[in-house]
DORODREN-296206 format. One record per residue: residue number from 1; chain; x, y, z of N, C-alpha, C, CB in turn. Coordinates in Angstrom, 1 decimal. Atoms other than C-alpha are relative to their C-alpha. Last residue first. Glycine has a CB too. Example, Ala and Ser with C-alpha at 12.3 -4.5 7.8 and 13.67 -1.06 7.14 Angstrom:
+-----+-------+--------+--------+--------+--------+--------+--------+--------+--------+--------+--------+--------+--------+
|  nr | kette |   n_px |   n_py |   n_pz |  ca_px |  ca_py |  ca_pz |   c_px |   c_py |   c_pz |  cb_px |  cb_py |  cb_pz |
+-----+-------+--------+--------+--------+--------+--------+--------+--------+--------+--------+--------+--------+--------+
|   2 |     A |   -0.9 |   -1.1 |    0.0 |   13.7 |   -1.1 |    7.1 |   -0.8 |    1.1 |    0.8 |    0.4 |    0.5 |   -1.4 |
|   1 |     A |    0.9 |   -1.2 |    0.0 |   12.3 |   -4.5 |    7.8 |    0.9 |    1.2 |    0.0 |   -1.0 |    0.0 |    1.2 |
+-----+-------+--------+--------+--------+--------+--------+--------+--------+--------+--------+--------+--------+--------+
END
This chain:
+-----+-------+--------+--------+--------+--------+--------+--------+--------+--------+--------+--------+--------+--------+
|  nr | kette |   n_px |   n_py |   n_pz |  ca_px |  ca_py |  ca_pz |   c_px |   c_py |   c_pz |  cb_px |  cb_py |  cb_pz |
+-----+-------+--------+--------+--------+--------+--------+--------+--------+--------+--------+--------+--------+--------+
| 143 |     A |   -1.5 |    0.7 |    0.2 |  354.7 |  204.0 |   85.7 |   -0.1 |   -0.9 |   -1.5 |    0.5 |   -1.1 |    1.4 |
| 142 |     A |    0.0 |    1.2 |    0.5 |  351.6 |  206.1 |   86.2 |    1.5 |   -0.3 |   -0.4 |   -1.1 |   -0.1 |   -1.1 |
| 141 |     A |   -1.3 |    0.2 |    1.0 |  351.6 |  209.0 |   88.5 |   -0.1 |   -1.4 |   -0.5 |    1.5 |    0.3 |    0.9 |
| 140 |     A |   -0.5 |    1.4 |    0.0 |  348.4 |  210.2 |   89.9 |    1.0 |   -0.2 |   -1.1 |   -1.1 |   -1.0 |   -0.2 |
| 139 |     A |   -0.3 |    0.4 |    1.2 |  347.9 |  213.7 |   90.9 |    0.5 |   -1.5 |   -0.2 |    0.8 |    1.0 |   -0.5 |
| 138 |     A |   -0.9 |    1.1 |    0.2 |  346.0 |  214.9 |   93.6 |    0.3 |   -0.5 |   -1.2 |   -0.3 |   -0.9 |    0.7 |
| 137 |     A |    0.4 |    1.1 |    0.8 |  344.0 |  218.3 |   93.7 |    1.4 |   -0.9 |    0.3 |   -0.4 |    0.3 |   -1.6 |
| 136 |     A |    0.2 |   -0.1 |    1.5 |  344.3 |  220.7 |   96.5 |    0.0 |   -1.2 |   -0.4 |    0.9 |    0.7 |   -0.8 |
| 135 |     A |    0.8 |   -0.8 |    0.5 |  345.5 |  220.0 |   99.9 |    0.0 |   -0.1 |   -1.3 |    0.1 |    1.1 |    0.3 |
| 134 |     A |   -0.9 |   -0.8 |    0.8 |  347.5 |  217.0 |  101.6 |   -1.2 |    1.1 |   -0.5 |    0.9 |   -0.9 |   -1.3 |
| 133 |     A |   -0.3 |    0.4 |    1.3 |  346.2 |  214.0 |  103.1 |    0.1 |    1.0 |   -0.9 |   -0.8 |   -0.9 |   -0.5 |
| 132 |     A |   -1.2 |    1.2 |    0.4 |  347.2 |  214.7 |  106.3 |   -0.1 |   -0.2 |   -1.2 |    0.0 |   -1.3 |    0.7 |
| 131 |     A |   -1.3 |   -0.5 |    1.0 |  345.3 |  218.3 |  106.5 |    0.9 |   -1.2 |   -0.4 |    1.0 |    1.2 |    0.7 |
| 130 |     A |    0.4 |   -1.2 |    1.0 |  343.4 |  217.5 |  109.5 |    1.0 |    0.3 |   -0.6 |   -0.5 |    1.3 |    0.7 |
| 129 |     A |    1.5 |   -0.5 |   -0.4 |  344.3 |  214.0 |  111.4 |   -0.1 |    1.3 |   -1.4 |   -0.1 |    0.9 |    2.0 |
| 128 |     A |   -0.1 |   -1.6 |    1.1 |  347.2 |  212.1 |  110.5 |   -1.4 |   -0.1 |    0.1 |    0.8 |   -0.1 |   -2.0 |
| 127 |     A |    0.7 |   -1.1 |   -0.6 |  347.0 |  209.3 |  113.6 |    0.1 |    1.5 |   -0.7 |    0.5 |    0.1 |    1.5 |
| 126 |     A |   -0.6 |   -0.3 |   -1.4 |  347.9 |  206.3 |  111.6 |   -0.7 |    0.9 |    0.6 |    1.2 |    0.4 |    0.0 |
| 125 |     A |    0.2 |   -1.2 |   -0.3 |  346.8 |  206.3 |  108.1 |    0.4 |    0.6 |    1.2 |   -1.0 |    0.1 |   -0.2 |
| 124 |     A |   -0.9 |   -0.9 |    1.1 |  348.1 |  203.3 |  106.9 |   -0.1 |    1.3 |    0.5 |   -0.5 |    0.0 |   -1.7 |
| 123 |     A |    1.0 |   -0.1 |    1.2 |  346.4 |  201.4 |  110.0 |    1.1 |    0.9 |   -1.0 |   -1.8 |    0.8 |    0.5 |
| 122 |     A |   -0.4 |   -0.8 |    0.9 |  347.6 |  200.1 |  113.2 |   -0.8 |    0.3 |   -1.1 |    1.1 |   -0.4 |   -0.3 |
| 121 |     A |   -0.6 |    0.5 |    1.3 |  345.5 |  198.4 |  115.7 |    0.7 |    1.0 |   -0.6 |   -0.9 |   -0.6 |   -1.0 |
| 120 |     A |    0.5 |    0.4 |    1.3 |  344.8 |  200.4 |  119.0 |    0.8 |   -0.5 |   -1.1 |   -0.7 |    1.0 |   -0.5 |
| 119 |     A |   -0.6 |   -0.4 |    1.4 |  346.1 |  200.1 |  122.3 |   -0.9 |   -0.3 |   -1.2 |    1.2 |   -0.8 |   -0.2 |
| 118 |     A |   -1.2 |   -0.9 |   -0.6 |  344.9 |  199.7 |  126.0 |    0.7 |    0.4 |   -1.0 |    0.8 |   -0.8 |    1.0 |
| 117 |     A |   -1.3 |    0.9 |   -0.2 |  341.3 |  198.2 |  125.1 |    1.2 |    1.0 |    0.2 |    0.2 |   -1.0 |   -1.5 |
| 116 |     A |   -1.0 |   -0.9 |   -0.9 |  337.7 |  199.4 |  125.8 |    1.1 |   -0.9 |   -0.2 |   -0.3 |    0.4 |    1.7 |
| 115 |     A |   -0.8 |    0.8 |   -0.7 |  335.2 |  197.6 |  123.4 |    1.2 |    0.8 |    0.5 |    0.4 |   -1.2 |   -0.8 |
| 114 |     A |   -1.6 |   -0.6 |   -0.4 |  332.6 |  199.8 |  122.1 |    0.5 |   -1.1 |    1.1 |    0.0 |    1.7 |    0.8 |
| 113 |     A |   -0.3 |    0.9 |   -1.0 |  329.4 |  197.8 |  120.4 |    1.3 |    0.5 |    0.3 |    0.0 |   -1.4 |   -0.5 |
| 112 |     A |   -1.3 |    0.4 |   -0.4 |  327.9 |  200.3 |  118.1 |    0.4 |   -0.8 |    1.3 |    0.7 |    1.2 |    0.2 |
| 111 |     A |   -0.3 |   -0.1 |   -1.4 |  324.4 |  200.3 |  117.2 |    1.3 |   -0.2 |    0.0 |   -0.8 |   -0.9 |    0.8 |
| 110 |     A |   -0.5 |    1.4 |   -0.8 |  323.6 |  200.3 |  113.6 |    0.7 |    0.5 |    1.0 |    1.0 |   -0.9 |   -0.8 |
| 109 |     A |   -1.2 |   -0.3 |   -0.8 |  321.4 |  203.2 |  112.1 |    0.3 |   -1.5 |    0.5 |   -0.3 |    1.1 |    1.2 |
| 108 |     A |    0.0 |    1.2 |   -1.0 |  318.6 |  203.2 |  109.5 |    1.4 |    0.3 |    0.7 |   -0.1 |   -1.7 |   -0.7 |
| 107 |     A |   -0.8 |    1.3 |    0.3 |  318.5 |  206.7 |  107.9 |   -0.2 |   -1.2 |    0.8 |    1.3 |    0.2 |    0.2 |
| 106 |     A |    0.7 |    1.1 |   -1.3 |  315.9 |  209.9 |  108.1 |    1.1 |   -1.2 |   -0.8 |   -2.3 |   -0.5 |    0.0 |
| 105 |     A |   -0.8 |    1.4 |    0.5 |  317.4 |  212.8 |  106.2 |   -0.3 |   -0.9 |    1.0 |    1.6 |    0.0 |   -0.2 |
| 104 |     A |    0.0 |    1.4 |   -1.0 |  315.3 |  216.1 |  107.3 |    0.8 |   -1.2 |   -1.3 |   -2.2 |   -0.5 |    0.8 |
| 103 |     A |    0.5 |    1.2 |    0.4 |  316.1 |  219.6 |  105.4 |    0.1 |   -1.3 |    0.9 |    0.6 |   -0.3 |   -1.2 |
| 102 |     A |   -0.6 |    0.9 |   -0.3 |  316.1 |  223.2 |  106.4 |   -0.5 |   -1.3 |   -0.6 |    0.1 |    0.0 |    1.3 |
| 101 |     A |   -1.2 |   -0.3 |   -0.8 |  314.6 |  226.3 |  106.3 |    1.2 |   -0.9 |    0.1 |   -0.5 |    0.2 |    1.3 |
| 100 |     A |   -0.8 |    1.4 |   -0.3 |  312.0 |  226.0 |  103.8 |    1.2 |    0.3 |    0.5 |    0.2 |   -1.0 |   -1.2 |
|  99 |     A |   -1.2 |    0.1 |    1.1 |  309.6 |  229.1 |  103.7 |    0.8 |   -1.2 |    0.5 |    1.1 |    1.5 |   -0.1 |
|  98 |     A |   -0.2 |    0.5 |    1.3 |  306.2 |  228.6 |  105.1 |    1.1 |   -0.3 |   -0.6 |   -0.4 |    0.7 |   -0.8 |
|  97 |     A |    0.7 |    1.4 |   -0.2 |  305.8 |  231.1 |  107.7 |    0.0 |   -0.6 |   -1.2 |   -1.5 |    0.0 |    0.6 |
|  96 |     A |    1.6 |   -0.1 |    0.1 |  308.3 |  233.8 |  106.6 |   -0.7 |   -1.5 |    0.2 |   -0.6 |    0.8 |   -1.6 |
|  95 |     A |    0.2 |    1.2 |    0.3 |  312.0 |  234.2 |  107.3 |   -1.5 |    0.1 |    0.3 |    0.9 |   -1.1 |    0.7 |
|  94 |     A |    1.4 |    0.3 |   -0.6 |  313.6 |  237.4 |  106.9 |   -0.3 |   -1.5 |   -0.3 |   -1.3 |    1.1 |   -0.6 |
|  93 |     A |    1.0 |    0.8 |    1.0 |  317.1 |  237.8 |  106.4 |   -1.2 |   -0.3 |    0.7 |    0.5 |   -1.5 |   -0.5 |
|  92 |     A |    0.7 |    0.8 |   -0.9 |  319.7 |  240.6 |  107.7 |   -1.0 |   -0.9 |   -0.9 |   -0.7 |    1.0 |    1.1 |
|  91 |     A |    1.5 |   -0.8 |   -0.2 |  322.4 |  241.4 |  105.8 |   -0.8 |   -0.6 |    0.6 |   -0.8 |    0.2 |   -1.2 |
|  90 |     A |   -0.1 |   -1.5 |   -0.2 |  326.2 |  240.6 |  106.1 |   -1.4 |    0.6 |   -0.1 |    1.1 |    0.6 |   -1.0 |
|  89 |     A |    0.1 |   -1.0 |    0.7 |  325.7 |  236.9 |  106.1 |    0.1 |    1.2 |    0.3 |   -0.8 |   -0.1 |   -0.6 |
|  88 |     A |   -1.3 |   -0.2 |    0.3 |  326.4 |  234.1 |  108.5 |    0.5 |    1.2 |   -0.9 |    0.5 |   -1.3 |   -0.5 |
|  87 |     A |   -0.3 |   -0.9 |    1.2 |  323.0 |  233.9 |  109.6 |    1.4 |    0.9 |    0.1 |   -1.3 |    1.1 |    0.0 |
|  86 |     A |   -0.9 |   -1.1 |   -0.3 |  322.5 |  231.3 |  112.2 |    0.3 |    0.9 |   -1.6 |    1.4 |   -0.6 |    0.7 |
|  85 |     A |   -0.5 |   -0.8 |    1.2 |  319.6 |  228.9 |  112.2 |    0.9 |    0.9 |    0.4 |   -1.0 |    0.7 |   -0.6 |
|  84 |     A |   -1.1 |   -1.2 |   -0.5 |  319.0 |  226.4 |  115.1 |    0.7 |    0.8 |   -1.0 |    1.1 |   -0.6 |    1.0 |
|  83 |     A |   -1.6 |   -0.2 |    0.9 |  316.3 |  224.2 |  113.8 |    0.5 |    1.1 |    0.5 |   -0.1 |    0.3 |   -1.6 |
|  82 |     A |   -0.5 |   -1.7 |    0.0 |  313.2 |  223.0 |  115.9 |    1.4 |    0.1 |   -0.8 |    0.4 |    0.7 |    1.7 |
|  81 |     A |   -1.4 |   -0.1 |    0.6 |  311.7 |  219.4 |  115.3 |    0.1 |    1.7 |    0.1 |    0.1 |   -0.7 |   -1.7 |
|  80 |     A |    0.1 |   -1.1 |    1.3 |  308.4 |  219.7 |  118.0 |    1.6 |   -0.1 |   -0.6 |   -0.4 |    2.1 |    0.8 |
|  79 |     A |    0.3 |   -1.4 |   -0.1 |  308.6 |  216.9 |  120.7 |    0.1 |    0.7 |   -1.6 |    1.1 |    0.7 |    1.1 |
|  78 |     A |    1.3 |   -0.2 |    0.7 |  308.5 |  213.1 |  120.1 |   -0.3 |    1.3 |    0.1 |   -1.2 |   -0.8 |    0.4 |
|  77 |     A |    0.2 |   -1.0 |   -0.1 |  312.2 |  211.5 |  120.4 |   -1.6 |    0.6 |   -0.4 |    1.0 |    0.4 |   -0.7 |
|  76 |     A |    1.1 |   -0.2 |   -1.1 |  312.2 |  208.1 |  121.0 |   -0.3 |    1.3 |    0.3 |    0.4 |   -0.4 |    1.3 |
|  75 |     A |    1.4 |    0.6 |    0.2 |  313.8 |  207.5 |  117.4 |   -1.1 |    0.2 |    1.1 |    0.2 |   -1.5 |   -0.1 |
|  74 |     A |    0.1 |    1.4 |   -0.9 |  316.7 |  210.0 |  118.0 |   -1.4 |   -0.4 |   -0.2 |    0.4 |    0.2 |    1.8 |
|  73 |     A |    1.1 |    0.1 |   -0.4 |  316.8 |  213.4 |  115.9 |   -0.3 |   -1.5 |    0.6 |   -0.8 |    0.4 |   -0.9 |
|  72 |     A |    0.4 |    1.6 |   -0.2 |  319.9 |  214.6 |  115.7 |   -1.0 |   -0.2 |    0.5 |    0.9 |   -0.7 |    0.6 |
|  71 |     A |    0.5 |    0.6 |   -1.0 |  321.0 |  217.9 |  114.1 |   -0.6 |   -1.2 |    0.2 |   -0.6 |    0.5 |    0.3 |
|  70 |     A |    1.2 |    0.5 |    0.2 |  323.6 |  217.8 |  111.6 |   -0.6 |   -0.1 |    1.3 |    0.1 |   -1.1 |   -0.6 |
|  69 |     A |    0.5 |    0.8 |    1.4 |  324.4 |  220.6 |  111.6 |    1.2 |   -1.1 |    0.2 |    0.2 |    1.1 |   -1.7 |
|  68 |     A |   -0.4 |    1.2 |   -0.5 |  324.6 |  222.1 |  115.2 |   -0.1 |   -1.0 |   -1.0 |   -0.7 |   -0.4 |    1.1 |
|  67 |     A |   -1.1 |   -0.2 |   -1.0 |  324.5 |  226.0 |  114.2 |    0.6 |   -1.6 |    0.3 |   -0.6 |    0.8 |    1.3 |
|  66 |     A |    0.7 |    0.5 |   -0.9 |  322.2 |  225.5 |  110.8 |    1.3 |    0.1 |    1.1 |   -0.7 |   -1.5 |   -0.4 |
|  65 |     A |   -0.4 |    1.1 |    0.1 |  323.2 |  227.9 |  108.0 |   -0.6 |   -0.8 |    1.2 |    1.4 |    0.0 |   -0.2 |
|  64 |     A |    0.8 |    0.5 |   -0.8 |  321.9 |  231.1 |  106.3 |    0.3 |   -1.5 |    0.5 |   -1.2 |    0.2 |   -0.5 |
|  63 |     A |   -1.0 |    0.5 |   -1.1 |  324.8 |  232.8 |  104.4 |   -0.8 |   -0.6 |    1.2 |    0.9 |    1.3 |    0.6 |
|  62 |     A |    0.2 |   -1.0 |   -0.9 |  322.2 |  234.3 |  102.0 |    0.8 |   -0.1 |    1.3 |   -1.4 |    0.0 |    0.4 |
|  61 |     A |    0.6 |   -1.2 |    0.2 |  322.5 |  232.8 |   98.8 |    0.0 |    1.3 |    1.1 |   -1.3 |   -0.5 |   -0.3 |
|  60 |     A |   -0.7 |   -0.7 |    1.0 |  325.0 |  230.0 |   99.3 |   -0.4 |    1.6 |   -0.2 |   -0.2 |   -0.9 |   -1.3 |
|  59 |     A |   -1.5 |    0.0 |   -0.3 |  323.9 |  228.8 |  102.8 |    0.5 |    0.9 |   -1.1 |    0.7 |   -1.6 |    0.0 |
|  58 |     A |    0.0 |   -0.8 |   -1.5 |  319.8 |  229.4 |  102.0 |    1.9 |    0.2 |    0.1 |   -0.8 |   -1.3 |    1.6 |
|  57 |     A |    0.0 |   -1.5 |    0.9 |  320.7 |  227.5 |   98.3 |    0.1 |    1.0 |    1.2 |   -1.6 |    0.4 |   -0.9 |
|  56 |     A |   -1.1 |   -0.9 |    0.7 |  322.4 |  224.9 |  100.1 |   -0.4 |    1.2 |   -0.6 |    0.6 |   -0.7 |   -0.9 |
|  55 |     A |    0.0 |    0.1 |    1.6 |  319.8 |  223.8 |  102.7 |    0.7 |    0.9 |   -0.7 |   -1.2 |    0.2 |   -0.5 |
|  54 |     A |    0.4 |   -1.4 |    0.4 |  321.0 |  223.1 |  106.2 |   -0.3 |   -0.3 |   -1.6 |    1.4 |    1.3 |    0.2 |
|  53 |     A |   -1.3 |   -0.8 |    1.0 |  320.8 |  219.8 |  107.6 |   -0.5 |    1.1 |   -0.8 |    0.7 |   -1.0 |   -1.1 |
|  52 |     A |    0.5 |   -1.2 |    0.4 |  318.3 |  218.0 |  110.2 |    1.5 |    0.7 |   -0.8 |   -0.8 |    0.9 |    1.4 |
|  51 |     A |   -0.8 |   -1.0 |   -0.4 |  319.3 |  214.3 |  110.8 |   -0.6 |    1.1 |   -0.6 |    1.3 |   -0.2 |   -0.4 |
|  50 |     A |    0.1 |   -1.1 |    1.1 |  316.7 |  211.8 |  111.3 |    0.9 |    0.8 |    0.2 |   -1.1 |    0.7 |   -0.2 |
|  49 |     A |   -0.2 |   -1.1 |   -0.2 |  317.6 |  208.2 |  113.0 |   -0.3 |    1.3 |   -0.9 |    0.8 |   -0.2 |    0.3 |
|  48 |     A |    0.1 |   -1.2 |    1.2 |  316.1 |  204.9 |  112.5 |    0.5 |    1.2 |    0.8 |   -1.8 |    0.4 |   -0.5 |
|  47 |     A |   -1.0 |    0.7 |    1.0 |  316.6 |  201.4 |  114.5 |    0.3 |    1.3 |   -1.1 |   -0.7 |   -1.6 |   -0.8 |
|  46 |     A |   -1.3 |    0.4 |   -0.7 |  313.1 |  202.0 |  116.1 |    1.3 |   -0.3 |   -1.2 |   -0.3 |   -1.4 |    0.9 |
|  45 |     A |   -0.2 |    1.6 |   -0.4 |  310.8 |  203.3 |  113.7 |    1.2 |   -0.1 |    1.1 |    0.5 |   -1.0 |   -1.3 |
|  44 |     A |   -0.6 |    0.6 |    0.8 |  310.6 |  207.7 |  113.9 |    0.1 |   -1.9 |    0.1 |    1.3 |    0.7 |    0.0 |
|  43 |     A |   -0.5 |    1.0 |   -0.9 |  308.0 |  209.3 |  115.5 |    0.5 |   -1.1 |   -0.8 |   -1.0 |   -0.5 |    1.0 |
|  42 |     A |    0.0 |    1.4 |    0.7 |  307.6 |  212.7 |  114.2 |    0.3 |   -1.1 |    0.9 |    0.9 |   -0.2 |   -1.1 |
|  41 |     A |   -0.1 |    1.0 |   -1.0 |  306.4 |  216.2 |  115.4 |    0.1 |   -1.2 |   -1.0 |   -1.3 |   -0.1 |    1.2 |
|  40 |     A |   -0.2 |    1.4 |    0.3 |  306.6 |  219.0 |  112.8 |    0.2 |   -0.8 |    1.1 |    1.0 |   -0.1 |   -0.8 |
|  39 |     A |    1.3 |    0.5 |   -0.3 |  305.3 |  222.6 |  113.8 |   -0.1 |   -1.3 |   -0.3 |   -1.1 |    0.7 |   -0.7 |
|  38 |     A |    0.4 |    0.7 |    1.4 |  308.6 |  223.5 |  112.2 |   -1.4 |   -0.3 |    0.2 |    0.9 |   -1.4 |   -0.4 |
|  37 |     A |    0.9 |    1.4 |    0.0 |  309.9 |  225.8 |  115.2 |   -0.3 |   -0.2 |   -1.5 |   -1.6 |    0.1 |    0.8 |
|  36 |     A |    1.4 |   -0.2 |    0.9 |  312.7 |  228.1 |  114.7 |   -0.8 |   -1.3 |    0.1 |    0.3 |    0.4 |   -1.7 |
|  35 |     A |    0.2 |    1.1 |   -0.1 |  315.9 |  228.7 |  117.3 |   -1.7 |    0.0 |   -0.8 |    0.2 |   -0.4 |    1.6 |
|  34 |     A |    1.4 |    0.0 |   -0.4 |  317.5 |  231.7 |  116.4 |   -0.4 |   -1.5 |   -0.2 |   -1.1 |    1.0 |   -0.8 |
|  33 |     A |    0.9 |    1.3 |    0.0 |  321.1 |  232.8 |  115.8 |   -1.3 |   -0.3 |    0.7 |    0.6 |   -0.9 |    0.3 |
|  32 |     A |    1.0 |    0.4 |   -0.7 |  322.4 |  236.3 |  115.0 |   -0.3 |   -1.5 |   -0.4 |   -1.1 |    0.9 |   -0.2 |
|  31 |     A |   -0.2 |    0.4 |   -1.4 |  325.5 |  237.2 |  113.3 |   -0.8 |   -0.8 |    0.8 |    0.1 |    1.0 |    0.6 |
|  30 |     A |   -1.7 |    0.8 |    0.3 |  324.1 |  239.2 |  110.6 |    0.5 |   -0.3 |    1.6 |    1.6 |    1.3 |   -1.0 |
|  29 |     A |   -1.3 |   -0.9 |    0.4 |  320.3 |  239.9 |  111.8 |    1.2 |   -0.9 |   -0.4 |    0.6 |    0.9 |    1.3 |
|  28 |     A |   -1.5 |    0.5 |   -0.7 |  317.8 |  236.8 |  111.7 |    0.8 |    1.1 |   -0.8 |    0.7 |   -1.8 |   -0.3 |
|  27 |     A |   -1.3 |   -0.6 |    0.6 |  314.2 |  238.2 |  110.9 |    1.6 |   -0.1 |    0.9 |   -0.4 |    1.8 |   -0.1 |
|  26 |     A |   -0.8 |   -0.8 |   -0.4 |  311.3 |  236.2 |  112.0 |    1.0 |    0.5 |   -0.9 |    0.4 |   -0.5 |    0.9 |
|  25 |     A |   -0.8 |   -0.7 |    0.8 |  308.2 |  234.2 |  111.1 |    1.0 |    0.7 |    0.9 |   -0.9 |    0.9 |   -1.0 |
|  24 |     A |    0.1 |   -1.5 |   -0.8 |  306.9 |  231.1 |  112.7 |    0.9 |    0.6 |   -1.0 |    0.6 |    0.2 |    1.7 |
|  23 |     A |    1.2 |   -0.2 |   -0.6 |  306.3 |  227.6 |  111.4 |   -0.2 |    1.3 |    0.7 |   -0.3 |   -0.9 |    0.8 |
|  22 |     A |    0.0 |   -0.9 |   -1.2 |  309.4 |  227.5 |  109.2 |   -1.6 |    0.2 |    0.2 |    0.9 |    1.6 |   -0.3 |
|  21 |     A |    0.5 |   -1.2 |    0.4 |  309.2 |  224.6 |  106.6 |    0.0 |    0.7 |    1.4 |   -1.4 |   -0.1 |   -0.7 |
|  20 |     A |    0.5 |   -0.5 |   -1.6 |  311.4 |  221.6 |  106.8 |   -0.4 |    1.4 |   -0.5 |    1.5 |    0.1 |    1.5 |
|  19 |     A |    0.2 |   -1.4 |   -0.7 |  312.2 |  220.3 |  103.2 |   -0.9 |   -0.1 |    1.3 |   -0.8 |    1.2 |   -1.2 |
|  18 |     A |    1.4 |   -0.6 |    0.5 |  312.8 |  216.4 |  102.4 |    0.0 |    1.3 |    0.9 |   -1.5 |   -1.1 |    0.5 |
|  17 |     A |    0.4 |   -0.9 |   -1.2 |  316.4 |  215.3 |  102.0 |   -1.3 |    0.6 |   -0.1 |    0.9 |    1.0 |    0.1 |
|  16 |     A |   -0.2 |    0.6 |   -1.4 |  317.8 |  212.1 |  100.2 |   -0.7 |    1.0 |    1.2 |    1.8 |   -0.1 |    0.2 |
|  15 |     A |   -0.8 |   -0.9 |   -1.0 |  316.5 |  213.4 |   96.7 |   -0.1 |   -0.8 |    1.6 |   -0.6 |    1.7 |    0.1 |
|  14 |     A |   -1.5 |    0.6 |   -0.4 |  315.7 |  210.5 |   94.4 |    0.5 |    1.0 |    0.7 |    1.0 |   -0.3 |   -1.3 |
|  13 |     A |    0.2 |    1.8 |   -0.4 |  312.3 |  212.1 |   93.0 |    1.8 |   -0.2 |    0.2 |   -0.9 |   -1.3 |   -1.9 |
|  12 |     A |   -0.1 |    0.8 |    0.8 |  312.8 |  215.9 |   93.4 |   -0.1 |   -1.5 |    0.3 |    0.9 |    0.5 |   -0.5 |
|  11 |     A |    0.2 |   -0.8 |    1.3 |  311.5 |  218.5 |   95.9 |    0.2 |   -0.9 |   -1.1 |    0.9 |    1.3 |   -0.1 |
|  10 |     A |   -1.4 |   -0.1 |    0.8 |  311.0 |  216.1 |   98.6 |   -0.3 |    0.9 |   -1.4 |    0.5 |   -1.6 |   -0.4 |
|   9 |     A |    0.2 |    0.5 |    1.2 |  308.3 |  217.3 |  101.2 |    1.3 |   -0.3 |   -0.7 |   -0.8 |    0.9 |   -0.7 |
|   8 |     A |   -0.9 |   -0.5 |    0.9 |  307.9 |  217.3 |  104.9 |    0.4 |   -0.6 |   -1.5 |    1.0 |   -0.1 |    0.8 |
|   7 |     A |   -0.5 |    1.0 |    0.6 |  304.4 |  216.6 |  106.0 |    1.5 |    0.6 |   -0.7 |   -1.1 |   -0.7 |   -1.0 |
|   6 |     A |   -0.4 |   -0.1 |    1.4 |  303.1 |  219.8 |  107.9 |    0.8 |   -1.4 |   -0.4 |    0.9 |    1.5 |   -0.2 |
|   5 |     A |   -0.4 |   -1.4 |    0.7 |  302.0 |  219.0 |  111.3 |    0.4 |   -0.4 |   -1.2 |    1.2 |    0.7 |    0.6 |
|   4 |     A |    0.8 |   -1.0 |   -0.9 |  302.2 |  215.7 |  113.6 |    0.3 |    1.1 |   -0.8 |    0.4 |    0.2 |    1.7 |
|   3 |     A |   -0.2 |   -1.6 |    0.1 |  304.0 |  212.9 |  111.3 |   -1.2 |    0.8 |    0.8 |    0.0 |    0.5 |   -1.6 |
|   2 |     A |    1.4 |   -1.1 |   -0.3 |  304.2 |  209.2 |  111.8 |    0.5 |    1.1 |    0.0 |   -0.8 |    0.0 |    1.3 |
|   1 |     A |   -0.3 |   -0.9 |   -1.2 |  307.0 |  207.1 |  110.0 |   -1.3 |    0.9 |    0.0 |    1.5 |    1.0 |   -0.3 |
+-----+-------+--------+--------+--------+--------+--------+--------+--------+--------+--------+--------+--------+--------+
END
C-alpha cells in the first residue's frame, strides 16, 4: 500500500488497527464534532478497503468517538484521510498535532452481486431484528 504522509503504526504485534495521528491541533467542546486531518493519503490495492474506527482509550477515558464509524476509504480515493471526531464527554478535550485520534483497518473485500427477487427464502431468525435474541446472558440447558 502506498502512503503519503506519516505512516500509520501498529502499537502491538497482531493488532488489526494501525494508529492515525492528528495533523492539526484543536479543542473539542462537549457535544462538538470536527473534521480532523491526518496528513495521510493512501493508495489501496484494488479489491481492498480501509475502515477508520475509534480508539477505545479515547472513547472510554474522554468520550471521543467517530461520528460515521467506521469511515470507509475506497480503493480509488486519493485524498487526505480525515476523521470526524465527536466529543460525547462532559469536558472539553484538546487534541495536539501527533495525538493518536483513530485507527485504520485494511481488509480485502468481496463485491456482492445483487439479485432482485419478489420474495426472500425463509430462515430460522426470520424478520427478528433489534433485541430479537434477548437481553443479558443466555443459559444453556442440558438434558
